[in-house]
Backbone as CSV, one residue per row, in Angstrom:
resi,resn,N_x,N_y,N_z,CA_x,CA_y,CA_z,C_x,C_y,C_z
1,UNK,104.802,11.995,3.941,104.571,13.167,4.793,104.986,12.900,6.238
2,UNK,104.782,11.655,6.688,105.157,11.317,8.058,106.648,11.544,8.285
3,UNK,107.469,11.065,7.334,108.911,11.210,7.464,109.322,12.680,7.372
4,UNK,108.663,13.441,6.483,108.969,14.866,6.339,108.681,15.607,7.645
5,UNK,107.556,15.277,8.266,107.229,15.909,9.554,108.266,15.566,10.612
6,UNK,108.696,14.304,10.629,109.695,13.895,11.616,111.031,14.596,11.382
7,UNK,111.385,14.807,10.127,112.622,15.528,9.830,112.531,16.964,10.359
8,UNK,111.375,17.607,10.134,111.181,18.958,10.641,111.289,19.032,12.152
9,UNK,110.627,18.088,12.853,110.699,18.061,14.310,112.113,17.763,14.785
10,UNK,112.810,16.895,14.062,114.185,16.550,14.437,115.098,17.764,14.345
11,UNK,114.958,18.545,13.278,115.770,19.750,13.137,115.470,20.745,14.258
12,UNK,114.203,20.852,14.638,113.829,21.756,15.729,114.428,21.291,17.053
13,UNK,114.397,19.978,17.300,114.946,19.441,18.546,116.458,19.637,18.589
14,UNK,117.132,19.396,17.459,118.587,19.602,17.410,118.928,21.049,17.741
15,UNK,118.195,21.981,17.140,118.443,23.405,17.421,118.214,23.708,18.904
16,UNK,117.140,23.179,19.474,116.835,23.463,20.882,117.920,22.907,21.796
17,UNK,118.353,21.668,21.555,119.369,21.042,22.409,120.678,21.818,22.343
18,UNK,121.093,22.166,21.134,122.358,22.887,20.979,122.265,24.275,21.606
19,UNK,121.142,24.948,21.427,120.970,26.285,22.000,120.984,26.224,23.524
20,UNK,120.271,25.255,24.098,120.262,25.117,25.563,121.665,24.830,26.090
21,UNK,122.412,23.986,25.376,123.787,23.691,25.796,124.657,24.940,25.713
22,UNK,124.500,25.720,24.661,125.263,26.963,24.506,125.012,27.896,25.691
23,UNK,123.759,28.049,26.066,123.423,28.951,27.173,123.998,28.438,28.488
24,UNK,123.983,27.127,28.702,124.542,26.578,29.940,126.054,26.741,29.983
25,UNK,126.713,26.524,28.839,128.174,26.659,28.807,128.580,28.110,29.020
26,UNK,127.862,29.036,28.395,128.180,30.461,28.557,128.003,30.899,30.011
27,UNK,127.056,30.257,30.713,126.788,30.629,32.105,127.864,30.142,33.075
28,UNK,128.770,29.268,32.614,129.836,28.779,33.495,130.761,29.941,33.867
29,UNK,131.045,30.121,35.147,131.903,31.240,35.566,133.373,30.984,35.257
30,UNK,133.714,31.021,33.980,135.107,30.819,33.556,135.422,31.821,32.454
31,UNK,136.695,32.143,32.310,137.142,33.084,31.286,137.709,32.291,30.108
32,UNK,136.972,32.203,29.000,137.463,31.416,27.865,138.791,31.930,27.311
33,UNK,139.003,33.246,27.349,140.250,33.812,26.823,141.448,33.311,27.627
34,UNK,141.309,33.236,28.953,142.399,32.721,29.781,142.576,31.219,29.584
35,UNK,141.475,30.523,29.280,141.581,29.098,28.981,142.412,28.879,27.727
36,UNK,142.245,29.780,26.749,142.979,29.650,25.485,144.442,30.041,25.649
37,UNK,144.690,31.178,26.302,146.046,31.728,26.353,146.817,31.336,27.607
38,UNK,146.115,30.899,28.630,146.796,30.566,29.873,146.687,31.687,30.882
39,UNK,146.978,31.395,32.143,146.791,32.394,33.210,147.771,33.562,33.153
40,UNK,148.888,33.448,32.408,149.888,34.509,32.370,149.755,35.407,31.143
41,UNK,148.657,35.312,30.440,148.464,36.115,29.236,148.334,37.600,29.594
42,UNK,148.817,38.453,28.697,148.731,39.902,28.916,147.316,40.393,28.612
43,UNK,147.030,41.592,29.100,145.711,42.178,28.880,145.460,42.417,27.394
44,UNK,146.510,42.823,26.659,146.349,43.062,25.230,146.011,41.766,24.485
45,UNK,146.690,40.678,24.848,146.415,39.395,24.197,145.007,38.912,24.527
46,UNK,144.605,39.078,25.767,143.248,38.685,26.162,142.207,39.496,25.399
47,UNK,142.470,40.788,25.224,141.525,41.645,24.502,141.395,41.200,23.045
48,UNK,142.534,40.838,22.412,142.470,40.388,21.021,141.667,39.082,20.896
49,UNK,141.878,38.169,21.826,141.136,36.902,21.791,139.651,37.140,22.039
50,UNK,139.334,38.010,22.992,137.924,38.312,23.275,137.232,38.905,22.052
51,UNK,137.948,39.781,21.351,137.365,40.396,20.153,137.216,39.373,19.019
52,UNK,138.221,38.508,18.872,138.191,37.521,17.778,137.047,36.528,17.950
53,UNK,136.822,36.081,19.187,135.800,35.070,19.440,134.470,35.665,19.914
54,UNK,134.331,36.956,19.880,133.090,37.644,20.312,132.827,37.493,21.804
55,UNK,133.860,37.185,22.592,133.654,37.015,24.026,133.323,38.332,24.721
56,UNK,133.674,39.438,24.074,133.420,40.740,24.690,132.049,41.285,24.314
57,UNK,131.262,40.487,23.632,129.914,40.899,23.232,128.873,40.267,24.155
58,UNK,127.625,40.617,23.899,126.537,40.031,24.679,126.360,38.566,24.299
59,UNK,125.591,37.835,25.127,125.343,36.405,24.871,124.642,36.210,23.532
60,UNK,123.739,37.105,23.206,122.995,36.986,21.948,123.950,37.115,20.762
61,UNK,124.870,38.079,20.842,125.833,38.263,19.749,126.775,37.064,19.664
62,UNK,127.226,36.553,20.825,128.078,35.366,20.819,127.361,34.184,20.167
63,UNK,126.102,34.029,20.505,125.315,32.934,19.918,125.172,33.126,18.406
64,UNK,124.951,34.366,17.993,124.834,34.635,16.563,126.132,34.349,15.827
65,UNK,127.264,34.718,16.449,128.568,34.434,15.824,128.778,32.934,15.680
66,UNK,128.442,32.194,16.733,128.655,30.743,16.685,127.739,30.080,15.655
67,UNK,126.470,30.479,15.626,125.527,29.883,14.672,125.923,30.213,13.238
68,UNK,126.428,31.433,13.014,126.875,31.800,11.662,128.045,30.922,11.226
69,UNK,128.954,30.651,12.148,130.082,29.776,11.822,129.616,28.340,11.558
70,UNK,128.671,27.860,12.366,128.142,26.499,12.171,127.464,26.375,10.818
71,UNK,126.730,27.418,10.422,126.061,27.393,9.120,127.067,27.286,7.977
72,UNK,128.294,27.773,8.200,129.346,27.659,7.185,130.151,26.373,7.332
73,UNK,129.747,25.539,8.295,130.469,24.292,8.523,131.699,24.446,9.391
74,UNK,131.813,25.567,10.075,132.970,25.841,10.932,132.538,25.727,12.391
75,UNK,133.021,24.691,13.087,132.680,24.501,14.496,133.701,25.129,15.430
76,UNK,134.648,25.855,14.870,135.642,26.529,15.687,136.850,25.651,15.970
77,UNK,137.703,26.132,16.875,138.906,25.421,17.271,138.834,25.044,18.737
78,UNK,139.417,23.908,19.064,139.499,23.496,20.462,140.417,24.442,21.221
79,UNK,139.969,24.895,22.393,140.807,25.760,23.214,142.051,25.010,23.695
80,UNK,141.908,23.708,23.922,142.983,22.929,24.524,144.028,22.486,23.507
81,UNK,143.579,21.948,22.376,144.507,21.365,21.395,144.778,22.272,20.208
82,UNK,143.982,23.330,20.045,144.094,24.250,18.911,143.794,23.573,17.584
83,UNK,143.156,22.431,17.612,142.758,21.740,16.389,141.333,22.139,16.026
84,UNK,140.988,22.173,14.732,139.592,22.411,14.358,138.679,21.348,14.980
85,UNK,137.556,21.782,15.516,136.646,20.854,16.188,136.109,19.801,15.221
86,UNK,135.829,20.210,13.981,135.323,19.238,13.010,136.343,18.132,12.753
87,UNK,137.621,18.493,12.709,138.671,17.493,12.519,138.800,16.602,13.746
88,UNK,138.707,17.205,14.918,138.808,16.453,16.170,137.661,15.457,16.305
89,UNK,136.451,15.916,16.021,135.288,15.032,16.105,135.345,13.943,15.045
90,UNK,135.875,14.288,13.868,136.012,13.279,12.822,136.882,12.112,13.259
91,UNK,137.921,12.408,14.068,138.791,11.348,14.580,138.104,10.529,15.665
92,UNK,137.110,11.107,16.336,136.487,10.425,17.483,135.186,9.705,17.126
93,UNK,134.553,10.078,16.036,133.247,9.494,15.707,133.361,8.013,15.377
94,UNK,134.347,7.642,14.549,134.443,6.250,14.115,134.725,5.292,15.281
95,UNK,135.663,5.594,16.211,135.813,4.707,17.374,134.534,4.559,18.188
96,UNK,133.812,5.668,18.397,132.567,5.589,19.153,131.519,4.772,18.401
97,UNK,131.457,4.936,17.082,130.497,4.167,16.293,130.828,2.673,16.337
98,UNK,132.103,2.328,16.286,132.490,0.923,16.415,132.026,0.365,17.758
99,UNK,132.222,1.130,18.809,131.824,0.691,20.146,130.314,0.532,20.243
100,UNK,129.582,1.485,19.676,128.120,1.427,19.714,127.587,0.221,18.949
101,UNK,128.092,0.003,17.740,127.633,-1.125,16.936,128.006,-2.452,17.585
102,UNK,129.200,-2.525,18.173,129.601,-3.751,18.857,128.688,-4.060,20.034
103,UNK,128.346,-3.043,20.827,127.463,-3.251,21.972,126.065,-3.688,21.527
104,UNK,125.545,-3.054,20.490,124.203,-3.405,20.013,124.175,-4.822,19.447
105,UNK,125.227,-5.225,18.730,125.281,-6.593,18.210,125.270,-7.608,19.343
106,UNK,126.015,-7.345,20.409,126.023,-8.253,21.553,124.650,-8.298,22.230
107,UNK,124.009,-7.155,22.328,122.679,-7.116,22.941,121.674,-7.938,22.153
108,UNK,121.735,-7.832,20.841,120.808,-8.602,20.007,121.150,-10.094,20.009
109,UNK,122.443,-10.421,19.933,122.862,-11.818,19.841,122.549,-12.603,21.115
110,UNK,122.606,-11.924,22.259,122.390,-12.618,23.528,121.039,-12.285,24.163
111,UNK,120.620,-11.030,24.078,119.387,-10.631,24.750,118.139,-11.231,24.144
112,UNK,118.038,-11.198,22.808,116.835,-11.719,22.142,116.674,-13.228,22.349
113,UNK,117.715,-14.056,22.130,117.545,-15.495,22.402,117.196,-15.801,23.861
114,UNK,117.799,-15.060,24.807,117.447,-15.287,26.213,115.981,-14.968,26.468
115,UNK,115.492,-13.879,25.882,114.084,-13.529,26.043,113.155,-14.561,25.420
116,UNK,113.531,-15.088,24.263,112.721,-16.127,23.618,112.715,-17.409,24.455
117,UNK,113.861,-17.749,25.008,113.955,-18.946,25.864,113.071,-18.795,27.097
118,UNK,113.107,-17.618,27.726,112.286,-17.379,28.910,110.800,-17.413,28.566
119,UNK,110.433,-16.862,27.395,109.020,-16.860,27.001,108.502,-18.269,26.750
120,UNK,109.325,-19.115,26.162,108.907,-20.496,25.905,108.807,-21.300,27.189
121,UNK,109.501,-20.879,28.227,109.470,-21.575,29.523,108.805,-20.693,30.579
122,UNK,107.701,-20.098,30.207,106.996,-19.164,31.090,106.651,-19.816,32.419
123,UNK,106.969,-19.088,33.494,106.729,-19.507,34.867,107.535,-20.736,35.278
124,UNK,108.504,-21.140,34.487,109.413,-22.202,34.873,110.740,-21.579,35.308
125,UNK,111.704,-22.426,35.714,112.950,-21.880,36.252,113.736,-21.042,35.243
126,UNK,113.756,-21.371,33.930,114.484,-20.471,33.013,113.896,-19.065,32.979
127,UNK,112.572,-18.988,33.046,111.917,-17.684,33.035,112.299,-16.887,34.273
128,UNK,112.248,-17.522,35.429,112.608,-16.829,36.672,114.092,-16.473,36.704
129,UNK,114.934,-17.361,36.180,116.371,-17.086,36.168,116.693,-15.883,35.295
130,UNK,116.115,-15.828,34.099,116.367,-14.701,33.200,115.870,-13.400,33.825
131,UNK,114.730,-13.455,34.495,114.179,-12.249,35.124,115.101,-11.722,36.216
132,UNK,115.560,-12.610,37.102,116.411,-12.166,38.205,117.785,-11.697,37.721
133,UNK,118.370,-12.442,36.799,119.670,-12.040,36.264,119.553,-10.702,35.536
134,UNK,118.439,-10.488,34.833,118.229,-9.221,34.135,118.152,-8.057,35.117
135,UNK,117.439,-8.250,36.218,117.331,-7.190,37.215,118.692,-6.845,37.820
136,UNK,119.484,-7.873,38.105,120.811,-7.639,38.688,121.716,-6.917,37.683
137,UNK,121.699,-7.369,36.419,122.556,-6.762,35.396,122.181,-5.317,35.138
138,UNK,120.887,-5.005,35.148,120.462,-3.630,34.916,120.800,-2.715,36.088
139,UNK,120.968,-3.291,37.266,121.261,-2.481,38.456,122.742,-2.156,38.597
140,UNK,123.597,-2.886,37.913,125.042,-2.680,38.057,125.486,-1.497,37.212
141,UNK,126.167,-0.502,37.808,126.658,0.658,37.037,127.738,0.230,36.043
142,UNK,127.837,0.916,34.902,128.852,0.550,33.894,130.283,0.597,34.419
143,UNK,130.592,1.568,35.314,131.975,1.647,35.787,132.331,0.447,36.675
144,UNK,131.327,-0.120,37.357,131.576,-1.325,38.154,131.799,-2.520,37.234
145,UNK,130.911,-2.685,36.250,131.056,-3.793,35.300,132.376,-3.693,34.558
146,UNK,132.702,-2.498,34.078,133.939,-2.311,33.330,135.168,-2.598,34.167
147,UNK,135.170,-2.127,35.416,136.323,-2.352,36.285,136.502,-3.835,36.595
148,UNK,135.396,-4.533,36.857,135.472,-5.970,37.147,135.992,-6.738,35.934
149,UNK,135.444,-6.439,34.744,135.918,-7.116,33.534,137.384,-6.807,33.267
150,UNK,137.767,-5.565,33.488,139.148,-5.166,33.254,140.100,-5.927,34.190
151,UNK,139.708,-6.044,35.448,140.565,-6.710,36.427,140.627,-8.215,36.194
152,UNK,139.458,-8.828,36.012,139.407,-10.294,35.919,139.914,-10.783,34.562
153,UNK,139.289,-10.277,33.482,139.570,-10.814,32.147,140.918,-10.330,31.609
154,UNK,141.204,-9.041,31.782,142.421,-8.485,31.181,143.639,-8.599,32.090
155,UNK,143.454,-8.315,33.387,144.610,-8.293,34.291,144.926,-9.666,34.871
156,UNK,143.929,-10.315,35.466,144.185,-11.597,36.109,144.355,-12.722,35.092
157,UNK,143.438,-12.834,34.154,143.488,-13.935,33.188,144.335,-13.607,31.952
158,UNK,144.575,-12.324,31.714,145.382,-11.869,30.569,144.849,-12.401,29.234
159,UNK,143.526,-12.412,29.115,142.908,-12.902,27.883,142.750,-11.794,26.844
160,UNK,142.569,-10.566,27.305,142.328,-9.448,26.401,143.156,-8.247,26.854
161,UNK,143.360,-7.255,25.977,144.151,-6.067,26.357,143.501,-5.283,27.492
162,UNK,144.343,-4.566,28.235,143.857,-3.772,29.358,143.072,-2.542,28.906
163,UNK,143.341,-2.037,27.734,142.635,-0.857,27.254,143.297,-0.310,26.014
164,UNK,142.802,0.826,25.563,143.337,1.439,24.365,142.531,1.071,23.130
165,UNK,143.019,1.542,21.992,142.295,1.383,20.722,142.852,0.263,19.867
166,UNK,144.153,0.000,19.981,144.762,-1.081,19.222,144.972,-0.736,17.758
167,UNK,145.574,-1.677,17.057,145.805,-1.535,15.624,144.617,-2.103,14.851
168,UNK,144.599,-1.825,13.545,143.491,-2.300,12.713,143.514,-3.826,12.636
169,UNK,142.321,-4.411,12.460,142.217,-5.853,12.300,141.861,-6.553,13.598
170,UNK,142.445,-7.730,13.819,142.120,-8.537,14.986,142.534,-7.856,16.290
171,UNK,143.607,-7.088,16.251,144.023,-6.373,17.460,142.972,-5.355,17.878
172,UNK,142.382,-4.657,16.910,141.301,-3.711,17.211,140.104,-4.444,17.808
173,UNK,139.780,-5.607,17.234,138.660,-6.401,17.743,138.908,-6.840,19.185
174,UNK,140.136,-7.241,19.483,140.463,-7.658,20.849,140.305,-6.505,21.831
175,UNK,140.697,-5.301,21.421,140.529,-4.131,22.286,139.066,-3.723,22.422
176,UNK,138.256,-4.073,21.446,136.845,-3.655,21.432,135.964,-4.518,22.330
177,UNK,136.346,-5.777,22.547,135.447,-6.733,23.199,135.027,-6.281,24.592
178,UNK,135.965,-5.925,25.435,135.626,-5.581,26.818,134.771,-4.317,26.940
179,UNK,135.140,-3.204,26.286,134.255,-2.034,26.399,132.876,-2.279,25.800
180,UNK,132.800,-3.015,24.687,131.495,-3.317,24.103,130.677,-4.198,25.035
181,UNK,131.331,-5.173,25.676,130.627,-6.040,26.622,130.144,-5.253,27.834
182,UNK,130.948,-4.292,28.288,130.545,-3.458,29.425,129.263,-2.701,29.117
183,UNK,129.197,-2.124,27.922,127.980,-1.417,27.527,126.822,-2.378,27.294
184,UNK,127.119,-3.592,26.835,126.070,-4.501,26.389,125.406,-5.267,27.523
185,UNK,126.074,-5.446,28.660,125.528,-6.325,29.705,124.166,-5.844,30.191
186,UNK,124.065,-4.565,30.523,122.758,-4.042,30.944,121.763,-4.091,29.795
187,UNK,122.231,-3.829,28.564,121.351,-3.883,27.397,120.859,-5.286,27.119
188,UNK,121.721,-6.286,27.282,121.300,-7.677,27.094,120.156,-8.008,28.047
189,UNK,120.299,-7.583,29.299,119.251,-7.838,30.278,117.939,-7.165,29.876
190,UNK,118.028,-5.924,29.411,116.806,-5.198,29.042,116.176,-5.790,27.789
191,UNK,116.993,-6.143,26.797,116.464,-6.751,25.580,115.794,-8.084,25.897
192,UNK,116.384,-8.836,26.813,115.798,-10.125,27.198,114.433,-9.926,27.845
193,UNK,114.315,-8.950,28.715,113.034,-8.698,29.395,111.972,-8.217,28.403
194,UNK,112.353,-7.304,27.518,111.394,-6.796,26.542,110.928,-7.919,25.610
195,UNK,111.886,-8.711,25.104,111.532,-9.817,24.211,110.640,-10.815,24.921
196,UNK,110.979,-11.139,26.141,110.175,-12.093,26.918,108.758,-11.575,27.122
197,UNK,108.611,-10.324,27.551,107.283,-9.772,27.809,106.434,-9.696,26.545
198,UNK,107.047,-9.287,25.433,106.304,-9.194,24.176,105.862,-10.573,23.686
199,UNK,106.745,-11.556,23.778,106.413,-12.890,23.288,105.385,-13.591,24.182
200,UNK,105.481,-13.386,25.476,104.495,-13.988,26.380,103.097,-13.517,26.029
201,UNK,102.987,-12.235,25.707,101.676,-11.690,25.316,101.251,-12.202,23.948
202,UNK,102.191,-12.293,23.011,101.865,-12.720,21.651,101.527,-14.200,21.575
203,UNK,102.216,-15.017,22.361,102.003,-16.465,22.290,100.609,-16.882,22.745
204,UNK,99.885,-16.000,23.423,98.515,-16.307,23.850,97.463,-15.869,22.833
205,UNK,97.895,-15.307,21.693,96.952,-14.830,20.696,96.341,-16.005,19.919
206,UNK,95.155,-15.768,19.356,94.436,-16.837,18.656,95.188,-17.331,17.425
207,UNK,95.826,-16.421,16.682,96.489,-16.857,15.450,97.698,-17.744,15.751
208,UNK,98.305,-17.566,16.931,99.403,-18.448,17.323,98.856,-19.825,17.686
209,UNK,97.727,-19.855,18.391,97.099,-21.148,18.712,96.698,-21.874,17.435
210,UNK,96.224,-21.117,16.454,95.844,-21.739,15.176,97.057,-22.347,14.487
211,UNK,98.182,-21.651,14.526,99.405,-22.179,13.910,99.849,-23.456,14.604
212,UNK,99.713,-23.480,15.937,100.065,-24.704,16.659,99.099,-25.836,16.316
213,UNK,97.822,-25.484,16.187,96.819,-26.514,15.871,97.057,-27.137,14.496
214,UNK,97.707,-26.414,13.596,98.014,-26.963,12.274,99.186,-27.927,12.302
215,UNK,99.793,-28.067,13.476,100.890,-29.010,13.602,102.252,-28.442,13.281
216,UNK,102.393,-27.121,13.202,103.690,-26.520,12.905,104.638,-26.698,14.088
217,UNK,105.922,-26.887,13.829,106.900,-27.000,14.922,106.905,-25.734,15.782
218,UNK,107.222,-25.906,17.062,107.203,-24.776,17.986,108.181,-23.684,17.563
219,UNK,109.326,-24.086,17.015,110.304,-23.082,16.568,109.750,-22.249,15.419
220,UNK,109.012,-22.895,14.512,108.396,-22.171,13.394,107.313,-21.227,13.889
221,UNK,106.507,-21.696,14.826,105.458,-20.845,15.407,106.075,-19.633,16.081
222,UNK,107.167,-19.868,16.794,107.796,-18.782,17.536,108.415,-17.743,16.600
223,UNK,109.175,-18.199,15.607,109.908,-17.280,14.747,109.019,-16.632,13.690
224,UNK,108.151,-17.409,13.062,107.391,-16.901,11.925,106.107,-16.192,12.337
225,UNK,105.497,-16.626,13.418,104.181,-16.073,13.771,104.205,-15.191,15.017
226,UNK,104.996,-15.543,16.016,104.957,-14.805,17.279,105.997,-13.700,17.356
227,UNK,107.150,-13.917,16.724,108.251,-12.969,16.897,108.057,-11.682,16.097
228,UNK,107.416,-11.762,14.933,107.273,-10.572,14.103,106.527,-9.434,14.813
229,UNK,105.393,-9.682,15.519,104.746,-8.572,16.235,105.600,-7.991,17.358
230,UNK,106.609,-8.752,17.814,107.475,-8.239,18.876,108.621,-7.399,18.339
231,UNK,108.753,-7.300,17.024,109.866,-6.564,16.438,109.824,-5.048,16.668
232,UNK,108.657,-4.368,16.551,108.665,-2.902,16.723,109.285,-2.405,18.019
233,UNK,108.972,-3.002,19.195,109.656,-2.518,20.407,111.166,-2.726,20.362
234,UNK,111.608,-3.833,19.773,113.044,-4.079,19.659,113.703,-3.077,18.714
235,UNK,113.018,-2.774,17.616,113.551,-1.789,16.675,113.673,-0.427,17.361
236,UNK,112.689,-0.068,18.167,112.748,1.197,18.897,113.931,1.215,19.857
237,UNK,114.150,0.101,20.565,115.280,0.020,21.484,116.609,0.160,20.752
238,UNK,116.734,-0.526,19.626,117.974,-0.453,18.850,118.220,0.980,18.384
239,UNK,117.177,1.643,17.914,117.322,3.022,17.461,117.753,3.962,18.576
240,UNK,117.124,3.814,19.742,117.494,4.661,20.877,118.928,4.395,21.316
241,UNK,119.291,3.113,21.398,120.653,2.763,21.811,121.680,3.281,20.813
242,UNK,121.379,3.130,19.545,122.321,3.585,18.521,122.544,5.087,18.617
243,UNK,121.456,5.843,18.796,121.595,7.294,18.904,122.359,7.713,20.144
244,UNK,122.041,7.082,21.284,122.690,7.466,22.540,124.155,7.032,22.558
245,UNK,124.416,5.779,22.159,125.787,5.277,22.187,126.661,5.978,21.157
246,UNK,126.050,6.374,20.026,126.834,7.091,19.014,127.270,8.465,19.507
247,UNK,126.596,8.961,20.537,127.009,10.232,21.132,128.142,10.083,22.124
248,UNK,128.536,8.839,22.398,129.663,8.618,23.311,129.235,8.060,24.644
249,UNK,129.926,7.022,25.076,129.707,6.428,26.394,130.840,6.918,27.300
250,UNK,130.577,7.956,28.059,131.630,8.671,28.779,132.382,7.753,29.730
251,UNK,131.657,7.039,30.591,132.306,6.230,31.625,133.092,5.086,31.010
252,UNK,132.471,4.356,30.102,133.123,3.186,29.510,134.362,3.585,28.718
253,UNK,134.255,4.648,27.933,135.413,5.084,27.157,136.542,5.562,28.057
254,UNK,136.207,6.143,29.190,137.240,6.593,30.122,137.913,5.410,30.818
255,UNK,137.130,4.419,31.233,137.683,3.254,31.923,138.654,2.489,31.027
256,UNK,138.293,2.345,29.744,139.095,1.539,28.831,140.006,2.378,27.925
257,UNK,140.119,3.676,28.208,140.965,4.566,27.397,140.615,4.438,25.920
258,UNK,139.325,4.402,25.638,138.846,4.287,24.253,138.707,5.698,23.678
259,UNK,139.356,6.002,22.561,139.402,7.390,22.065,138.141,7.813,21.315
260,UNK,137.029,7.874,22.028,135.763,8.207,21.392,135.226,9.559,21.822
261,UNK,133.997,9.823,21.434,133.375,11.110,21.738,133.133,11.303,23.221
262,UNK,132.775,10.241,23.923,132.504,10.361,25.352,133.718,10.804,26.137
263,UNK,134.848,10.187,25.857,136.091,10.569,26.541,136.488,12.001,26.186
264,UNK,136.317,12.369,24.930,136.634,13.734,24.505,135.706,14.737,25.175
265,UNK,134.444,14.369,25.330,133.480,15.252,25.987,133.855,15.486,27.449
266,UNK,134.262,14.421,28.133,134.656,14.559,29.533,135.835,15.507,29.680
267,UNK,136.832,15.349,28.826,138.000,16.223,28.888,137.628,17.665,28.556
268,UNK,136.718,17.832,27.593,136.291,19.181,27.221,135.554,19.866,28.367
269,UNK,134.749,19.115,29.101,134.031,19.695,30.252,135.017,20.112,31.329
270,UNK,136.016,19.258,31.590,137.009,19.586,32.618,137.808,20.829,32.237
271,UNK,138.049,21.021,30.944,138.835,22.169,30.473,137.977,23.364,30.075
272,UNK,136.646,23.243,30.228,135.705,24.274,29.784,136.003,24.628,28.323
273,UNK,136.168,23.599,27.510,136.477,23.773,26.088,135.149,23.880,25.324
274,UNK,134.611,25.095,25.276,133.262,25.299,24.768,133.052,24.810,23.339
275,UNK,133.941,25.077,22.378,133.697,24.590,21.015,133.577,23.073,20.934
276,UNK,134.407,22.350,21.695,134.332,20.887,21.668,133.041,20.411,22.329
277,UNK,132.663,21.021,23.448,131.412,20.641,24.116,130.231,20.800,23.167
278,UNK,130.155,21.958,22.524,129.044,22.213,21.607,129.111,21.291,20.393
279,UNK,130.317,20.994,19.923,130.453,20.094,18.784,129.984,18.696,19.108
280,UNK,130.356,18.168,20.287,129.923,16.824,20.683,128.413,16.781,20.872
281,UNK,127.858,17.808,21.497,126.397,17.856,21.689,125.693,17.887,20.341
282,UNK,126.221,18.662,19.398,125.618,18.724,18.062,125.649,17.359,17.389
283,UNK,126.798,16.675,17.441,126.910,15.341,16.843,125.955,14.362,17.518
284,UNK,125.867,14.433,18.846,124.972,13.534,19.582,123.518,13.776,19.211
285,UNK,123.124,15.047,19.145,121.731,15.364,18.786,121.410,14.879,17.377
286,UNK,122.338,15.044,16.450,122.121,14.568,15.081,122.022,13.051,15.057
287,UNK,122.889,12.372,15.830,122.862,10.907,15.869,121.528,10.388,16.399
288,UNK,121.031,11.007,17.462,119.742,10.585,18.021,118.613,10.843,17.031
289,UNK,118.647,12.002,16.378,117.602,12.333,15.411,117.612,11.366,14.233
290,UNK,118.797,11.068,13.704,118.897,10.134,12.571,118.434,8.741,12.984
291,UNK,118.824,8.309,14.180,118.400,6.989,14.659,116.879,6.916,14.776
292,UNK,116.257,7.973,15.281,114.793,7.984,15.400,114.116,7.962,14.026
293,UNK,114.700,8.665,13.062,114.150,8.630,11.705,114.248,7.227,11.110
294,UNK,115.372,6.558,11.330,115.517,5.192,10.842,114.509,4.262,11.507
295,UNK,114.260,4.475,12.781,113.252,3.667,13.483,111.877,3.863,12.856
296,UNK,111.529,5.101,12.542,110.239,5.370,11.900,110.132,4.668,10.551
297,UNK,111.216,4.714,9.764,111.204,4.057,8.453,111.002,2.555,8.610
298,UNK,111.700,1.942,9.563,111.568,0.498,9.770,110.177,0.155,10.293
299,UNK,109.621,0.987,11.165,108.265,0.741,11.665,107.249,0.752,10.524
300,UNK,107.400,1.692,9.615,106.488,1.760,8.467,106.643,0.522,7.589
301,UNK,107.887,0.046,7.434,108.112,-1.164,6.634,107.502,-2.391,7.302
302,UNK,107.559,-2.449,8.640,107.007,-3.598,9.356,105.489,-3.561,9.443
303,UNK,104.930,-2.353,9.521,103.479,-2.202,9.670,102.960,-1.215,8.624
304,UNK,102.488,-1.701,7.484,101.999,-0.810,6.411,100.848,0.095,6.840
305,UNK,100.168,-0.227,7.944,99.055,0.606,8.404,99.525,1.982,8.849
306,UNK,100.836,2.120,9.140,101.373,3.407,9.561,101.638,4.352,8.412
307,UNK,101.558,3.835,7.178,101.807,4.696,6.014,100.687,5.702,5.833
308,UNK,101.072,6.872,5.325,100.064,7.905,5.074,99.144,7.442,3.949
309,UNK,97.827,7.716,4.080,96.888,7.313,3.043,97.123,8.099,1.749
């Protein structure tokens, strides 16, 4: 029942987000018909486009037309490229998902061990170093981190490509490293702080002292007894990051010319391409909702007390 309720709330939130976005886009003082046909279009052509897309109707009717099309799986056509939005988004989802998964893997691989190291050296120099470095990394904007990495690693040292998507295989991986690292640096710092704070609190618990008193190695105490209670906050972070990053990292994708949802969203906003804007928002809302549902499932698996009686 818990999962069923969350699915219901998720569907309601998706509808609310998409509806609010629709109303904001419609309120933009731009003529969609001229965006489609260009500034030199005739009055007759503009009238036909307005009638076809319901632009000459009230906002409520326009919303009804769009929702009816969405219910049939039709997200419309891009004003700029004349391609179906579903096809356009299909081409952009996989690059963005690769970027999101790459960033999350880096955050887990580096952030969690750093947090564990700081927790084991509480109030010593490693703990203070991780804390200060984390604060600095979280304060740096992604466009600054991305530009520095692009200049130093790709341009000056010529270790990795300057940008783009690359070919399949190792070339794709080489193109992925820098944008994924740009997204991951602030996340690594945050994961390290969360892991450190959770473990510092857990390591003072009686059951951890009992495990140490039995003569178990410190690594065993840390991994088997102390780390498990710290998993739920990390799972929540991973779920939130996955949902947000799967919706597109606008700045990072633009800096590295990565052909994902974020870059497409930026171009759609500049062109007032309403179908693409609404399509990206819909995909993002679904991604966040699915990620939150997965987090709930994992939380229930980690803590059976959360299961419905």
